[in-house]
C-alpha positions as CSV (number, residue, x, y, z in Angstrom):
1,X,171.3,229.9,-26.3
2,X,172.2,231.7,-23.1
3,X,173.3,235.3,-23.1
4,X,176.8,236.1,-21.6
5,X,176.8,236.0,-17.9
6,X,178.7,239.3,-17.6
7,X,176.7,241.7,-15.5
8,X,176.0,245.3,-16.6
9,X,178.3,247.9,-15.3
10,X,176.8,250.7,-13.3
11,X,177.7,254.4,-13.1
12,X,176.0,257.7,-13.2
13,X,177.4,258.3,-16.7
14,X,175.8,255.1,-18.1
15,X,173.4,255.9,-20.9
16,X,172.1,252.4,-21.7
17,X,171.2,249.3,-19.8
18,X,169.7,245.9,-20.7
19,X,166.0,245.2,-20.8
20,X,166.2,241.4,-21.3
21,X,168.6,241.0,-24.2
22,X,167.8,244.5,-25.6
23,X,169.8,247.6,-24.9
24,X,167.6,250.5,-23.9
25,X,168.1,254.0,-22.5
26,X,168.7,253.8,-18.8
27,X,165.9,256.3,-18.2
28,X,163.4,254.1,-20.0
29,X,163.9,250.8,-18.1
30,X,161.8,251.6,-15.1
31,X,158.7,252.3,-17.2
32,X,159.4,249.3,-19.4
33,X,159.6,247.0,-16.4
34,X,156.5,248.7,-15.0
35,X,154.6,247.9,-18.2
36,X,155.6,244.2,-17.9
37,X,154.2,243.9,-14.4
38,X,151.1,246.0,-15.1
39,X,150.4,243.4,-17.8
40,X,150.9,240.3,-15.7
41,X,149.7,241.4,-12.2
42,X,146.3,239.8,-12.3
43,X,147.7,236.4,-13.3
44,X,151.0,236.7,-11.4
45,X,150.2,234.1,-8.7
46,X,148.7,231.6,-11.1
47,X,151.7,231.9,-13.4
48,X,154.2,231.5,-10.5
49,X,152.6,228.2,-9.6
50,X,152.5,227.0,-13.2
51,X,156.0,228.0,-14.3
52,X,157.7,226.7,-11.2
53,X,155.4,223.7,-10.7
54,X,154.6,225.1,-7.3
55,X,158.2,225.0,-6.1
56,X,158.4,228.8,-5.6
57,X,156.4,228.1,-2.4
58,X,159.3,226.0,-1.1
59,X,161.9,228.6,-2.1
60,X,160.0,231.3,-0.2
61,X,159.5,229.0,2.8
62,X,163.2,228.4,2.9
63,X,163.8,232.2,2.8
64,X,161.5,232.7,5.8
65,X,163.3,229.9,7.7
66,X,166.7,231.6,7.0
67,X,165.4,235.1,8.0
68,X,165.7,234.8,11.7
69,X,162.4,236.7,12.0
70,X,160.8,236.8,15.4
71,X,158.1,238.7,17.4
72,X,158.5,242.4,17.3
73,X,160.8,242.6,14.3
74,X,160.4,245.2,11.6
75,X,160.6,243.7,8.1
76,X,160.8,245.2,4.6
77,X,159.5,242.9,1.9
78,X,160.9,244.7,-1.1
79,X,159.6,244.1,-4.6
80,X,157.1,242.1,-2.5
81,X,154.5,242.0,-5.3
82,X,151.5,240.0,-4.3
83,X,152.7,239.6,-0.7
84,X,153.6,235.9,-0.3
85,X,156.5,236.7,2.1
86,X,154.6,239.5,3.7
87,X,151.8,237.2,4.8
88,X,154.2,234.8,6.5
89,X,156.2,237.6,8.1
90,X,153.1,239.2,9.4
91,X,152.2,236.1,11.4
92,X,155.7,235.7,12.8
93,X,156.4,239.3,13.9
94,X,153.0,239.6,15.6
95,X,151.2,242.7,16.9
96,X,154.3,244.3,18.2
97,X,156.1,244.0,14.9
98,X,155.6,245.5,11.5
99,X,155.9,244.4,7.8
100,X,156.2,246.9,5.0
101,X,155.2,245.5,1.6
102,X,157.0,247.7,-0.9
103,X,156.9,247.5,-4.7
104,X,157.7,250.0,-7.5
105,X,154.6,248.8,-9.4
106,X,151.2,250.1,-8.2
107,X,149.3,247.3,-10.0
108,X,151.3,244.6,-8.2
109,X,150.9,246.4,-4.9
110,X,147.2,246.6,-5.3
111,X,146.9,242.9,-6.0
112,X,149.0,242.2,-2.9
113,X,147.0,244.5,-0.7
114,X,143.7,243.0,-1.8
115,X,144.9,239.5,-1.4
116,X,146.2,240.0,2.1
117,X,143.2,241.9,3.2
118,X,141.0,239.1,1.9
119,X,143.0,236.8,4.2
120,X,142.4,239.1,7.2
121,X,146.0,240.3,7.3
122,X,145.6,244.0,8.1
123,X,147.0,245.1,11.5
124,X,150.7,245.1,11.2
125,X,151.2,245.5,7.4
126,X,151.8,248.7,5.5
127,X,152.0,249.2,1.8
128,X,154.5,251.6,0.2
129,X,155.2,252.2,-3.5
130,X,159.0,252.6,-3.6
131,X,162.0,252.3,-5.9
132,X,164.7,250.0,-4.5
133,X,167.4,252.4,-5.6
134,X,166.1,255.2,-3.4
135,X,164.2,253.7,-0.5
136,X,162.1,256.3,1.3
137,X,162.9,255.1,4.8
138,X,165.2,256.5,7.5
139,X,168.6,255.0,8.1
140,X,168.7,251.8,10.3
141,X,165.0,251.1,10.1
142,X,164.6,247.4,9.5
143,X,165.7,244.2,11.2
144,X,165.2,242.2,8.0
145,X,165.0,243.0,4.3
146,X,163.9,240.5,1.7
147,X,163.8,241.0,-2.0
148,X,162.4,237.9,-3.9
149,X,162.6,237.7,-7.6
150,X,162.9,241.5,-7.9
151,X,166.6,242.5,-8.0
152,X,167.1,241.4,-11.6
153,X,164.5,244.0,-12.7
154,X,166.3,246.9,-11.0
155,X,168.2,249.2,-13.3
156,X,171.1,250.0,-10.9
157,X,171.6,247.0,-8.7
158,X,174.7,248.4,-6.9
159,X,172.7,251.5,-6.0
160,X,169.8,249.4,-4.8
161,X,172.0,247.2,-2.6
162,X,173.5,250.4,-1.1
163,X,170.1,251.7,-0.4
164,X,169.1,248.5,1.3
165,X,172.3,248.6,3.4
166,X,171.5,252.1,4.6
167,X,168.0,251.3,5.9
168,X,169.0,248.0,7.5
169,X,169.6,248.1,11.2
170,X,173.1,247.1,12.6
171,X,172.8,243.4,13.2
172,X,170.1,243.1,10.6
173,X,170.2,240.8,7.5
174,X,169.4,241.0,3.8
175,X,168.0,238.0,2.0
176,X,168.0,238.1,-1.9
177,X,166.0,235.3,-3.4
178,X,166.6,235.3,-7.2
179,X,166.8,233.1,-10.2
180,X,170.4,232.3,-10.9
181,X,172.7,230.0,-12.9
182,X,172.2,226.2,-12.7
183,X,175.3,224.4,-11.4
184,X,175.0,221.5,-13.8
185,X,175.5,222.1,-17.5
186,X,172.8,219.6,-18.6
187,X,170.3,221.2,-16.2
188,X,171.3,224.6,-17.6
189,X,170.6,223.6,-21.2
190,X,167.3,222.0,-20.2
191,X,166.3,225.2,-18.3
192,X,167.2,227.3,-21.3
193,X,164.9,225.1,-23.5
194,X,162.1,225.5,-21.0
195,X,162.6,229.2,-20.4
196,X,162.8,230.3,-24.0
197,X,160.5,227.8,-25.7
198,X,157.8,226.8,-23.2
199,X,157.5,229.7,-20.8
200,X,156.4,232.4,-23.4
201,X,153.8,229.9,-24.7
202,X,152.4,229.4,-21.1
203,X,152.4,233.1,-20.7
204,X,150.4,233.5,-23.9
205,X,147.9,230.8,-22.9
206,X,147.3,231.9,-19.3
207,X,148.1,235.6,-19.2
208,X,147.6,236.4,-22.9
209,X,151.1,237.9,-22.8
210,X,154.0,236.0,-24.4
211,X,156.3,239.1,-24.6
212,X,156.4,239.6,-20.8
213,X,157.5,236.1,-20.2
214,X,160.0,236.3,-22.9
215,X,161.4,239.3,-21.0
216,X,161.3,237.2,-17.8
217,X,163.5,234.5,-19.4
218,X,165.9,237.0,-20.8
219,X,166.1,239.0,-17.5
220,X,167.1,235.8,-15.7
221,X,170.0,235.2,-18.1
222,X,171.2,238.8,-17.7
223,X,171.2,238.7,-13.9
224,X,174.6,238.3,-12.2
225,X,175.4,234.8,-11.3
226,X,176.0,233.6,-7.8
227,X,179.6,234.6,-7.1
228,X,179.2,238.0,-8.9
229,X,176.1,238.9,-6.8
230,X,178.0,237.9,-3.6
231,X,180.8,240.2,-4.6
232,X,178.3,243.0,-5.2
233,X,176.8,242.6,-1.8
234,X,180.3,242.6,-0.2
235,X,181.1,245.8,-2.0
236,X,177.9,247.4,-0.8
237,X,179.1,246.8,2.8
238,X,177.4,243.6,3.7
239,X,179.4,241.1,5.8
240,X,179.4,237.3,6.2
241,X,177.7,237.1,2.8
242,X,176.8,233.6,1.7
243,X,174.5,232.0,-0.9
244,X,172.7,228.6,-1.1
245,X,171.7,227.1,-4.4
246,X,168.1,225.8,-4.6
247,X,166.8,223.4,-7.2
248,X,170.3,222.9,-8.6
249,X,171.1,226.6,-8.8
250,X,168.0,227.6,-10.8
251,X,167.4,229.8,-7.8
252,X,169.9,231.0,-5.2
253,X,169.3,232.6,-1.8
254,X,172.0,235.2,-0.9
255,X,172.4,236.4,2.7
256,X,174.4,239.3,4.1
257,X,174.5,241.1,7.5
258,X,175.1,244.7,8.5
259,X,177.3,245.1,11.5
């Protein structure tokens, strides 16, 4: 059964937040999420292919196509993990551009760095361990910011969106690729069955970790649905915000501009 779609409220006074379906102390969530990704980092790419039947590659390609990236751009691939988007952006922005692969988790960042270096991608990519809520970059730094399948793991999403807005250049765009709410009720029920019954079993067989993939399913259900996230982006200052459902709303790509 799906959890309520109501998103968590955010404030400095908030003492608890959700970690999947559990309520935990706000101060503990970062480390709990870190433990999840420490556990799955080595098998992350394999699991992405298995649990999405390879479709995650199409979702990411669509994100790149919607980014407007071109030669000389400076791009922040936030929560970039193993660097799928970074690899593609690196080729697009060329020698005069720059891509920063940022992730809060050092294990994921290491996997991404090793993978990209093995592919010969070295010249225009930097690696930064960073928390999305307090990005360590100057104001107006990036032409494009992407965060793919990472926002749902952030404790204070409003603070993170404000931080992204701050470091985005005027005229720049944010793209948020994230699991969302299927638009068809039958698809929603089938997706629930898959997420809560099959996904943890696949995680156990492939990554020897059912709990992390149980958290993954729960974190998707607790993430704000499409219209709620659009409103959150509006309130952070982004303009012309839109979203496009992919695979029936299992995933949505949100876009917003800073003017």
